[in-house]
N, C-alpha and C positions, 0 to 999 in steps of 0.2 A: 087242675095240675096236677100232672104227677114227676116223679123224679124221673130224671133220665142219665142213663150211661150209654157212653158209646162204646160200641163192640169191639174196636180195635184201639181203644185209646183216646188221648189228644189228638185231635188235629194237628198235623204239621205237613211242610213242605220243607224238601232242602234246594228245592232249584229255581227259588224266587217266586213261587205262587204256581209255575205252570202246572204242578201235577199235585195233589194231596193225597195223605193216607187213609184218613177217614175224615168223618164230619158228625158232630156229636147235636143230637135232638136236645134241645132246652124245652121245649113245650110242641107235643105232636101235631095239634090243634092248628088250625090257621086262622087269620084274622090279625095278626101283630102289625102296628104300624109305629112308626119312628122310633125304630129300635136305637139305643144307644148303649154302650159298653165302657167300663171301664174298669182297669185291672193295677191290684197294688199285690208284687210278687204272685204268689199262688191262690190268691184271691180276685177272683172275677165277677162282675156285678154287669147285669142286663137290666135296664129298666125301658119299659114299652108300654104302649097302650092294648089291648086287646077287644076288638069289638063286642060289646057285649058284657063286658067282666069289668071295664074301667082299666084304671094303672096296674102294670105289673111288674114284679121286681123278680127275678132269678138271683140265685147265687150259687159259684162253685169256691170250694175252699181246695180243689186240686189240682187247678190251672187249665181246667173245662173239663175235665174227665167225667165228672159227675152233676147233675145241679139240681137244686133242691127251689122250692118257692118260699120268699119272706113275705111276712104281712105287708100289703101295700095300702097305701090312705085309698079309704074309702070317700070317694070324691065323684061328682059329674064334670065331665068335659065337654064343651063346647064344640070345639074343634081339636081331635086328637092330634092331626097334622102339626100343628102350631105349640104341642108341650115340650118340655125339654127335661133330662135329667142328667144329674151331674152327685158326684161323690167326692166328698173332702178326704175320706180314710175309709176302713174298713168298715165303721159305724155308722159314720155320718153323711147321710145323703140327702139331695133336696131333687122335687119337682116343680117346675114352674109352668103355670097351665092359665086357660081359662075356664073358669067354672062355668055351673050350668047356666048360670045368671050373666056371663059375659065379662065379668069382672078378673082382674088379672090376679092371680091367688097363688099360693107355693104350700107345698106338704115338706114337714120334715121328720126326719127320726136321728136322733143321735144313741141309738141302743140297737144299730143292724137291720132294723125294720119292724121289732116288736111292736112299738108301737110310733104314731104319728100325730102330727101335730098342722093342722092346716089353718092359713091366715090369707086373709084378702091384702093384697099389696094398693091396688087403685079399684074403687067402688063403682067408678062411673060404669055406665052401659055403655058399649061402644058397638059400630055398625061395620066398623073397618079393622081388620084383626090382621096381624102380623106375628110373626114366631114370637117366645117367650125362652129368653135364654136365661142362664142360671150360673155361677161360677162360685162356689164356696170358695174360701180362701182362708178360712179356721174351721173350728170345731164350731164355733156360735156366729160366724157372720157370713152371709152370701151379697152376691150382687144381683142384680136383676137388670135384663135390659129388655125392652119389649115395645112393639109400634101398633098402635093405634088411631093412625093418622097422625099422629107426632112420633118420633124417636123417643122413649121414656126410658130413665135410669131411677132406678130404685136398690136401698141397700139396709137389710135386717141383720140386727143382732140378738139373737134368742139367747 
């Protein structure tokens, strides 16, 4: 992963999206799926899965002009299309996903991605999968909703 800079600045539009002044590369290689974006003023985060490398996280602190990688959780993903990323603020991020054993799990950082903790929410092995959604409500609490044959809800207080 390398940092990227848009040659003509932050992509912008002045006519409702009909024309754009430029686009910025976050990562130049292909294979990114399930991309999510969050913004907090000039801090912009994007979480995604990249085939062969797992969960990825990129951060911009200048409104999207330049991007850099942050540490991502070292996890095995069963189905990348079912993961979700969300952020409470510029330091606290969560991923919800099915791990390599098809357990519902999450990864959390409270220091902007410098380190991650991973935990299992539901250790039952499922053959039916649906998306895992995550909604952080504070720096220490997040809600998770997922489908595994039944629609389920979970809450963590870290």
